N, CA, C and O atoms as a GROMACS GRO file, in nm:
protein
  420
    1MET      N    1  -0.243  -0.718   0.675
    1MET     CA    2  -0.310  -0.611   0.745
    1MET      C    3  -0.455  -0.611   0.700
    1MET      O    4  -0.485  -0.632   0.582
    2ILE      N    5  -0.543  -0.587   0.793
    2ILE     CA    6  -0.685  -0.572   0.764
    2ILE      C    7  -0.724  -0.434   0.813
    2ILE      O    8  -0.702  -0.402   0.930
    3LEU      N    9  -0.782  -0.351   0.726
    3LEU     CA   10  -0.814  -0.215   0.765
    3LEU      C   11  -0.927  -0.159   0.680
    3LEU      O   12  -0.965  -0.215   0.577
    4ASP      N   13  -0.981  -0.046   0.727
    4ASP     CA   14  -1.082   0.026   0.650
    4ASP      C   15  -1.044   0.173   0.638
    4ASP      O   16  -1.130   0.258   0.614
    5SER      N   17  -0.917   0.202   0.656
    5SER     CA   18  -0.868   0.340   0.651
    5SER      C   19  -0.794   0.364   0.521
    5SER      O   20  -0.707   0.286   0.482
    6ALA      N   21  -0.827   0.473   0.455
    6ALA     CA   22  -0.762   0.505   0.329
    6ALA      C   23  -0.624   0.564   0.349
    6ALA      O   24  -0.543   0.564   0.257
    7SER      N   25  -0.595   0.613   0.468
    7SER     CA   26  -0.471   0.688   0.488
    7SER      C   27  -0.347   0.602   0.503
    7SER      O   28  -0.236   0.655   0.496
    8PHE      N   29  -0.360   0.474   0.525
    8PHE     CA   30  -0.243   0.391   0.555
    8PHE      C   31  -0.209   0.292   0.443
    8PHE      O   32  -0.108   0.223   0.452
    9ILE      N   33  -0.290   0.284   0.340
    9ILE     CA   34  -0.269   0.177   0.242
    9ILE      C   35  -0.139   0.190   0.164
    9ILE      O   36  -0.078   0.089   0.130
   10ALA      N   37  -0.094   0.311   0.135
   10ALA     CA   38   0.032   0.327   0.062
   10ALA      C   39   0.151   0.292   0.152
   10ALA      O   40   0.242   0.221   0.109
   11GLU      N   41   0.151   0.339   0.274
   11GLU     CA   42   0.261   0.311   0.365
   11GLU      C   43   0.277   0.162   0.390
   11GLU      O   44   0.389   0.112   0.402
   12TYR      N   45   0.166   0.091   0.397
   12TYR     CA   46   0.170  -0.053   0.425
   12TYR      C   47   0.235  -0.131   0.311
   12TYR      O   48   0.284  -0.242   0.333
   13GLN      N   49   0.237  -0.076   0.193
   13GLN     CA   50   0.295  -0.147   0.078
   13GLN      C   51   0.443  -0.177   0.099
   13GLN      O   52   0.496  -0.270   0.037
   14PHE      N   53   0.511  -0.101   0.185
   14PHE     CA   54   0.653  -0.122   0.210
   14PHE      C   55   0.679  -0.252   0.286
   14PHE      O   56   0.794  -0.296   0.294
   15THR      N   57   0.576  -0.315   0.341
   15THR     CA   58   0.593  -0.444   0.408
   15THR      C   59   0.593  -0.559   0.308
   15THR      O   60   0.639  -0.669   0.339
   16HIS      N   61   0.542  -0.534   0.188
   16HIS     CA   62   0.531  -0.635   0.081
   16HIS      C   63   0.442  -0.752   0.124
   16HIS      O   64   0.464  -0.866   0.084
   17LYS      N   65   0.344  -0.722   0.205
   17LYS     CA   66   0.249  -0.823   0.251
   17LYS      C   67   0.111  -0.788   0.200
   17LYS      O   68   0.084  -0.672   0.167
   18PRO      N   69   0.022  -0.887   0.192
   18PRO     CA   70  -0.114  -0.861   0.141
   18PRO      C   71  -0.194  -0.772   0.236
   18PRO      O   72  -0.167  -0.766   0.356
   19LEU      N   73  -0.292  -0.706   0.179
   19LEU     CA   74  -0.377  -0.616   0.253
   19LEU      C   75  -0.522  -0.651   0.222
   19LEU      O   76  -0.559  -0.670   0.106
   20ILE      N   77  -0.603  -0.660   0.325
   20ILE     CA   78  -0.747  -0.677   0.307
   20ILE      C   79  -0.812  -0.545   0.346
   20ILE      O   80  -0.805  -0.502   0.462
   21TYR      N   81  -0.874  -0.482   0.249
   21TYR     CA   82  -0.943  -0.356   0.273
   21TYR      C   83  -1.090  -0.385   0.298
   21TYR      O   84  -1.156  -0.446   0.214
   22LEU      N   85  -1.142  -0.342   0.414
   22LEU     CA   86  -1.281  -0.364   0.448
   22LEU      C   87  -1.365  -0.246   0.402
   22LEU      O   88  -1.344  -0.133   0.446
   23LEU      N   89  -1.458  -0.273   0.316
   23LEU     CA   90  -1.551  -0.168   0.272
   23LEU      C   91  -1.644  -0.133   0.386
   23LEU      O   92  -1.692  -0.220   0.457
   24ASN      N   93  -1.669  -0.003   0.403
   24ASN     CA   94  -1.763   0.040   0.505
   24ASN      C   95  -1.870   0.127   0.441
   24ASN      O   96  -1.868   0.150   0.320
   25ASP      N   97  -1.963   0.174   0.522
   25ASP     CA   98  -2.075   0.251   0.469
   25ASP      C   99  -2.035   0.389   0.419
   25ASP      O  100  -2.099   0.443   0.329
   26GLY      N  101  -1.932   0.446   0.478
   26GLY     CA  102  -1.891   0.581   0.440
   26GLY      C  103  -1.822   0.582   0.305
   26GLY      O  104  -1.748   0.490   0.270
   27ALA      N  105  -1.846   0.686   0.230
   27ALA     CA  106  -1.780   0.700   0.100
   27ALA      C  107  -1.634   0.738   0.124
   27ALA      O  108  -1.604   0.829   0.201
   28THR      N  109  -1.545   0.669   0.057
   28THR     CA  110  -1.403   0.697   0.069
   28THR      C  111  -1.350   0.735  -0.068
   28THR      O  112  -1.369   0.662  -0.166
   29ASN      N  113  -1.286   0.848  -0.074
   29ASN     CA  114  -1.226   0.891  -0.200
   29ASN      C  115  -1.078   0.861  -0.195
   29ASN      O  116  -1.010   0.891  -0.096
   30PHE      N  117  -1.028   0.802  -0.300
   30PHE     CA  118  -0.887   0.766  -0.307
   30PHE      C  119  -0.818   0.848  -0.414
   30PHE      O  120  -0.878   0.888  -0.514
   31THR      N  121  -0.690   0.873  -0.390
   31THR     CA  122  -0.608   0.934  -0.493
   31THR      C  123  -0.585   0.830  -0.602
   31THR      O  124  -0.625   0.714  -0.589
   32GLU      N  125  -0.520   0.872  -0.709
   32GLU     CA  126  -0.487   0.777  -0.816
   32GLU      C  127  -0.398   0.665  -0.761
   32GLU      O  128  -0.417   0.548  -0.796
   33LEU      N  129  -0.303   0.700  -0.675
   33LEU     CA  130  -0.218   0.600  -0.613
   33LEU      C  131  -0.301   0.503  -0.529
   33LEU      O  132  -0.282   0.381  -0.538
   34GLY      N  133  -0.392   0.556  -0.449
   34GLY     CA  134  -0.478   0.472  -0.367
   34GLY      C  135  -0.560   0.375  -0.450
   34GLY      O  136  -0.574   0.259  -0.413
   35GLU      N  137  -0.613   0.422  -0.560
   35GLU     CA  138  -0.693   0.336  -0.649
   35GLU      C  139  -0.606   0.223  -0.705
   35GLU      O  140  -0.650   0.109  -0.712
   36LYS      N  141  -0.484   0.256  -0.744
   36LYS     CA  142  -0.395   0.153  -0.799
   36LYS      C  143  -0.361   0.049  -0.694
   36LYS      O  144  -0.353  -0.070  -0.724
   37ILE      N  145  -0.340   0.093  -0.571
   37ILE     CA  146  -0.311  -0.001  -0.463
   37ILE      C  147  -0.432  -0.088  -0.434
   37ILE      O  148  -0.419  -0.208  -0.413
   38LEU      N  149  -0.550  -0.028  -0.432
   38LEU     CA  150  -0.671  -0.108  -0.407
   38LEU      C  151  -0.692  -0.212  -0.515
   38LEU      O  152  -0.746  -0.320  -0.488
   39ASN      N  153  -0.651  -0.182  -0.636
   39ASN     CA  154  -0.665  -0.279  -0.745
   39ASN      C  155  -0.579  -0.403  -0.726
   39ASN      O  156  -0.604  -0.505  -0.789
   40VAL      N  157  -0.478  -0.395  -0.640
   40VAL     CA  158  -0.393  -0.511  -0.613
   40VAL      C  159  -0.405  -0.553  -0.466
   40VAL      O  160  -0.316  -0.619  -0.412
   41SER      N  161  -0.515  -0.516  -0.404
   41SER     CA  162  -0.546  -0.554  -0.266
   41SER      C  163  -0.673  -0.637  -0.266
   41SER      O  164  -0.745  -0.643  -0.366
   42TYR      N  165  -0.699  -0.700  -0.154
   42TYR     CA  166  -0.820  -0.780  -0.138
   42TYR      C  167  -0.926  -0.693  -0.072
   42TYR      O  168  -0.900  -0.633   0.032
   43ILE      N  169  -1.042  -0.685  -0.131
   43ILE     CA  170  -1.148  -0.598  -0.081
   43ILE      C  171  -1.264  -0.685  -0.035
   43ILE      O  172  -1.313  -0.771  -0.108
   44VAL      N  173  -1.306  -0.662   0.089
   44VAL     CA  174  -1.411  -0.743   0.150
   44VAL      C  175  -1.512  -0.650   0.218
   44VAL      O  176  -1.475  -0.547   0.273
   45ASP      N  177  -1.638  -0.687   0.212
   45ASP     CA  178  -1.742  -0.613   0.282
   45ASP      C  179  -1.714  -0.620   0.432
   45ASP      O  180  -1.709  -0.729   0.490
   46GLY      N  181  -1.695  -0.505   0.495
   46GLY     CA  182  -1.661  -0.499   0.636
   46GLY      C  183  -1.769  -0.551   0.730
   46GLY      O  184  -1.743  -0.571   0.848
   47LYS      N  185  -1.890  -0.572   0.680
   47LYS     CA  186  -1.999  -0.624   0.763
   47LYS      C  187  -2.020  -0.774   0.744
   47LYS      O  188  -2.100  -0.835   0.816
   48ASN      N  189  -1.950  -0.833   0.648
   48ASN     CA  190  -1.969  -0.974   0.618
   48ASN      C  191  -1.859  -1.055   0.686
   48ASN      O  192  -1.751  -1.075   0.630
   49PHE      N  193  -1.888  -1.101   0.808
   49PHE     CA  194  -1.787  -1.170   0.887
   49PHE      C  195  -1.743  -1.302   0.824
   49PHE      O  196  -1.629  -1.344   0.840
   50ASP      N  197  -1.834  -1.368   0.753
   50ASP     CA  198  -1.795  -1.493   0.686
   50ASP      C  199  -1.693  -1.466   0.576
   50ASP      O  200  -1.595  -1.539   0.562
   51ASP      N  201  -1.715  -1.361   0.498
   51ASP     CA  202  -1.619  -1.326   0.393
   51ASP      C  203  -1.485  -1.280   0.451
   51ASP      O  204  -1.380  -1.310   0.396
   52ILE      N  205  -1.491  -1.208   0.562
   52ILE     CA  206  -1.367  -1.165   0.628
   52ILE      C  207  -1.289  -1.287   0.677
   52ILE      O  208  -1.169  -1.298   0.654
   53ALA      N  209  -1.358  -1.379   0.742
   53ALA     CA  210  -1.294  -1.501   0.792
   53ALA      C  211  -1.236  -1.583   0.677
   53ALA      O  212  -1.126  -1.635   0.687
   54PHE      N  213  -1.311  -1.594   0.567
   54PHE     CA  214  -1.263  -1.668   0.450
   54PHE      C  215  -1.137  -1.602   0.393
   54PHE      O  216  -1.042  -1.672   0.357
   55ALA      N  217  -1.138  -1.471   0.383
   55ALA     CA  218  -1.021  -1.400   0.329
   55ALA      C  219  -0.900  -1.419   0.419
   55ALA      O  220  -0.790  -1.442   0.370
   56ILE      N  221  -0.919  -1.410   0.550
   56ILE     CA  222  -0.808  -1.431   0.643
   56ILE      C  223  -0.752  -1.572   0.627
   56ILE      O  224  -0.631  -1.590   0.619
   57GLN      N  225  -0.841  -1.669   0.623
   57GLN     CA  226  -0.796  -1.808   0.609
   57GLN      C  227  -0.722  -1.829   0.478
   57GLN      O  228  -0.613  -1.887   0.476
   58THR      N  229  -0.780  -1.783   0.370
   58THR     CA  230  -0.723  -1.806   0.237
   58THR      C  231  -0.591  -1.732   0.216
   58THR      O  232  -0.492  -1.791   0.172
   59ILE      N  233  -0.590  -1.604   0.249
   59ILE     CA  234  -0.475  -1.520   0.216
   59ILE      C  235  -0.363  -1.533   0.320
   59ILE      O  236  -0.248  -1.557   0.284
   60PHE      N  237  -0.396  -1.517   0.447
   60PHE     CA  238  -0.292  -1.512   0.549
   60PHE      C  239  -0.252  -1.650   0.602
   60PHE      O  240  -0.134  -1.679   0.619
   61ILE      N  241  -0.350  -1.734   0.629
   61ILE     CA  242  -0.319  -1.864   0.689
   61ILE      C  243  -0.273  -1.964   0.582
   61ILE      O  244  -0.171  -2.031   0.598
   62ASP      N  245  -0.351  -1.974   0.473
   62ASP     CA  246  -0.315  -2.069   0.368
   62ASP      C  247  -0.206  -2.014   0.275
   62ASP      O  248  -0.144  -2.090   0.201
   63GLY      N  249  -0.181  -1.884   0.280
   63GLY     CA  250  -0.076  -1.824   0.199
   63GLY      C  251  -0.109  -1.813   0.051
   63GLY      O  252  -0.018  -1.807  -0.032
   64ASN      N  253  -0.238  -1.810   0.018
   64ASN     CA  254  -0.279  -1.798  -0.122
   64ASN      C  255  -0.292  -1.649  -0.155
   64ASN      O  256  -0.392  -1.585  -0.122
   65ASP      N  257  -0.191  -1.595  -0.220
   65ASP     CA  258  -0.184  -1.451  -0.249
   65ASP      C  259  -0.164  -1.429  -0.399
   65ASP      O  260  -0.054  -1.395  -0.442
   66PRO      N  261  -0.269  -1.448  -0.479
   66PRO     CA  262  -0.253  -1.434  -0.625
   66PRO      C  263  -0.222  -1.292  -0.672
   66PRO      O  264  -0.182  -1.274  -0.787
   67LEU      N  265  -0.240  -1.192  -0.587
   67LEU     CA  266  -0.212  -1.054  -0.627
   67LEU      C  267  -0.068  -1.011  -0.595
   67LEU      O  268  -0.031  -0.896  -0.620
   68LYS      N  269   0.011  -1.101  -0.540
   68LYS     CA  270   0.146  -1.066  -0.494
   68LYS      C  271   0.232  -1.007  -0.605
   68LYS      O  272   0.295  -0.903  -0.585
   69ILE      N  273   0.237  -1.069  -0.720
   69ILE     CA  274   0.322  -1.022  -0.829
   69ILE      C  275   0.275  -0.886  -0.880
   69ILE      O  276   0.357  -0.798  -0.904
   70GLU      N  277   0.145  -0.869  -0.897
   70GLU     CA  278   0.091  -0.740  -0.943
   70GLU      C  279   0.115  -0.631  -0.839
   70GLU      O  280   0.144  -0.517  -0.874
   71ARG      N  281   0.102  -0.667  -0.711
   71ARG     CA  282   0.126  -0.570  -0.603
   71ARG      C  283   0.273  -0.524  -0.606
   71ARG      O  284   0.302  -0.406  -0.586
   72GLN      N  285   0.365  -0.617  -0.630
   72GLN     CA  286   0.507  -0.582  -0.638
   72GLN      C  287   0.533  -0.490  -0.757
   72GLN      O  288   0.614  -0.398  -0.747
   73LYS      N  289   0.466  -0.514  -0.869
   73LYS     CA  290   0.482  -0.428  -0.986
   73LYS      C  291   0.439  -0.285  -0.955
   73LYS      O  292   0.508  -0.190  -0.991
   74ILE      N  293   0.325  -0.270  -0.889
   74ILE     CA  294   0.277  -0.137  -0.852
   74ILE      C  295   0.375  -0.071  -0.754
   74ILE      O  296   0.405   0.047  -0.767
   75PHE      N  297   0.423  -0.148  -0.658
   75PHE     CA  298   0.521  -0.093  -0.564
   75PHE      C  299   0.645  -0.044  -0.638
   75PHE      O  300   0.690   0.069  -0.616
   76ASP      N  301   0.699  -0.128  -0.725
   76ASP     CA  302   0.820  -0.089  -0.798
   76ASP      C  303   0.797   0.033  -0.887
   76ASP      O  304   0.885   0.118  -0.900
   77GLU      N  305   0.681   0.040  -0.946
   77GLU     CA  306   0.649   0.150  -1.037
   77GLU      C  307   0.629   0.283  -0.963
   77GLU      O  308   0.674   0.387  -1.010
   78LEU      N  309   0.562   0.278  -0.848
   78LEU     CA  310   0.518   0.402  -0.784
   78LEU      C  311   0.581   0.434  -0.649
   78LEU      O  312   0.583   0.551  -0.609
   79LEU      N  313   0.633   0.336  -0.578
   79LEU     CA  314   0.676   0.360  -0.440
   79LEU      C  315   0.820   0.323  -0.410
   79LEU      O  316   0.870   0.354  -0.301
   80ASN      N  317   0.888   0.260  -0.502
   80ASN     CA  318   1.021   0.210  -0.473
   80ASN      C  319   1.126   0.321  -0.485
   80ASN      O  320   1.193   0.334  -0.588
   81TYR      N  321   1.139   0.400  -0.380
   81TYR     CA  322   1.232   0.513  -0.379
   81TYR      C  323   1.376   0.468  -0.402
   81TYR      O  324   1.450   0.532  -0.476
   82ARG      N  325   1.413   0.359  -0.341
   82ARG     CA  326   1.550   0.311  -0.355
   82ARG      C  327   1.582   0.279  -0.500
   82ARG      O  328   1.690   0.311  -0.549
   83GLN      N  329   1.488   0.217  -0.569
   83GLN     CA  330   1.509   0.183  -0.710
   83GLN      C  331   1.512   0.309  -0.796
   83GLN      O  332   1.593   0.319  -0.888
   84HIS      N  333   1.424   0.405  -0.769
   84HIS     CA  334   1.413   0.525  -0.852
   84HIS      C  335   1.521   0.629  -0.824
   84HIS      O  336   1.566   0.698  -0.915
   85HIS      N  337   1.563   0.639  -0.698
   85HIS     CA  338   1.655   0.746  -0.660
   85HIS      C  339   1.789   0.696  -0.604
   85HIS      O  340   1.880   0.775  -0.579
   86GLY      N  341   1.801   0.565  -0.587
   86GLY     CA  342   1.924   0.510  -0.529
   86GLY      C  343   1.934   0.533  -0.380
   86GLY      O  344   2.039   0.508  -0.320
   87LEU      N  345   1.826   0.581  -0.318
   87LEU     CA  346   1.823   0.611  -0.174
   87LEU      C  347   1.689   0.569  -0.116
   87LEU      O  348   1.590   0.557  -0.188
   88THR      N  349   1.686   0.546   0.015
   88THR     CA  350   1.558   0.526   0.080
   88THR      C  351   1.481   0.658   0.079
   88THR      O  352   1.539   0.763   0.052
   89ALA      N  353   1.352   0.655   0.107
   89ALA     CA  354   1.272   0.777   0.108
   89ALA      C  355   1.326   0.878   0.208
   89ALA      O  356   1.333   0.997   0.177
   90SER      N  357   1.363   0.833   0.326
   90SER     CA  358   1.412   0.927   0.428
   90SER      C  359   1.544   0.992   0.384
   90SER      O  360   1.563   1.111   0.405
   91ARG      N  361   1.634   0.915   0.324
   91ARG     CA  362   1.760   0.971   0.275
   91ARG      C  363   1.737   1.067   0.159
   91ARG      O  364   1.804   1.169   0.147
   92PHE      N  365   1.641   1.032   0.073
   92PHE     CA  366   1.609   1.119  -0.040
   92PHE      C  367   1.556   1.254   0.009
   92PHE      O  368   1.595   1.359  -0.042
   93ILE      N  369   1.467   1.251   0.108
   93ILE     CA  370   1.412   1.374   0.165
   93ILE      C  371   1.524   1.456   0.229
   93ILE      O  372   1.534   1.576   0.208
   94TYR      N  373   1.608   1.390   0.308
   94TYR     CA  374   1.721   1.458   0.373
   94TYR      C  375   1.811   1.523   0.269
   94TYR      O  376   1.847   1.640   0.282
   95LYS      N  377   1.848   1.449   0.166
   95LYS     CA  378   1.935   1.501   0.061
   95LYS      C  379   1.872   1.622  -0.009
   95LYS      O  380   1.939   1.720  -0.037
   96THR      N  381   1.743   1.613  -0.036
   96THR     CA  382   1.672   1.724  -0.102
   96THR      C  383   1.676   1.848  -0.015
   96THR      O  384   1.699   1.958  -0.066
   97ILE      N  385   1.654   1.833   0.114
   97ILE     CA  386   1.658   1.948   0.205
   97ILE      C  387   1.798   2.009   0.208
   97ILE      O  388   1.813   2.130   0.198
   98ILE      N  389   1.898   1.926   0.221
   98ILE     CA  390   2.036   1.975   0.224
   98ILE      C  391   2.070   2.047   0.093
   98ILE      O  392   2.128   2.155   0.095
   99ASP      N  393   2.035   1.987  -0.019
   99ASP     CA  394   2.062   2.048  -0.149
   99ASP      C  395   1.994   2.184  -0.160
   99ASP      O  396   2.053   2.279  -0.211
  100GLU      N  397   1.870   2.194  -0.114
  100GLU     CA  398   1.798   2.321  -0.121
  100GLU      C  399   1.861   2.425  -0.029
  100GLU      O  400   1.873   2.542  -0.066
  101LEU      N  401   1.901   2.384   0.090
  101LEU     CA  402   1.965   2.476   0.182
  101LEU      C  403   2.099   2.526   0.128
  101LEU      O  404   2.133   2.643   0.141
  102GLU      N  405   2.174   2.437   0.069
  102GLU     CA  406   2.304   2.476   0.013
  102GLU      C  407   2.290   2.569  -0.108
  102GLU      O  408   2.383   2.644  -0.140
  103ALA      N  409   2.176   2.564  -0.173
  103ALA     CA  410   2.153   2.649  -0.291
  103ALA      C  411   2.109   2.789  -0.252
  103ALA      O  412   2.106   2.879  -0.336
  104LEU      N  413   2.075   2.809  -0.125
  104LEU     CA  414   2.032   2.944  -0.082
  104LEU      C  415   2.149   3.040  -0.089
  104LEU      O  416   2.264   3.002  -0.068
  105PRO      N  417   2.119   3.168  -0.117
  105PRO     CA  418   2.228   3.268  -0.124
  105PRO      C  419   2.289   3.296   0.013
  105PRO      O  420   2.380   3.377   0.024
   0.00000   0.00000   0.00000
């Protein structure tokens, strides 16, 4: 995925594929999670078409993804709901809602 949006970087981690984040002129503030994900993503100047083309060729076409193992570690540490809770995120949310409703008087 190639993007310049801060709002989708965590969700995209569930694909286990590399991400190229394009820097733009606007200041973007990231949460701690966002910063950790960016540290294991490829960051390219969004105005430098040669660098973008090089990153696409190297990472996606040639399959050279040296951040893959570190990206998986961050995913397992921070986003792997199934590993942490024994359920997918949607099942965990559903279970939490049901448990809360059943606890009501």
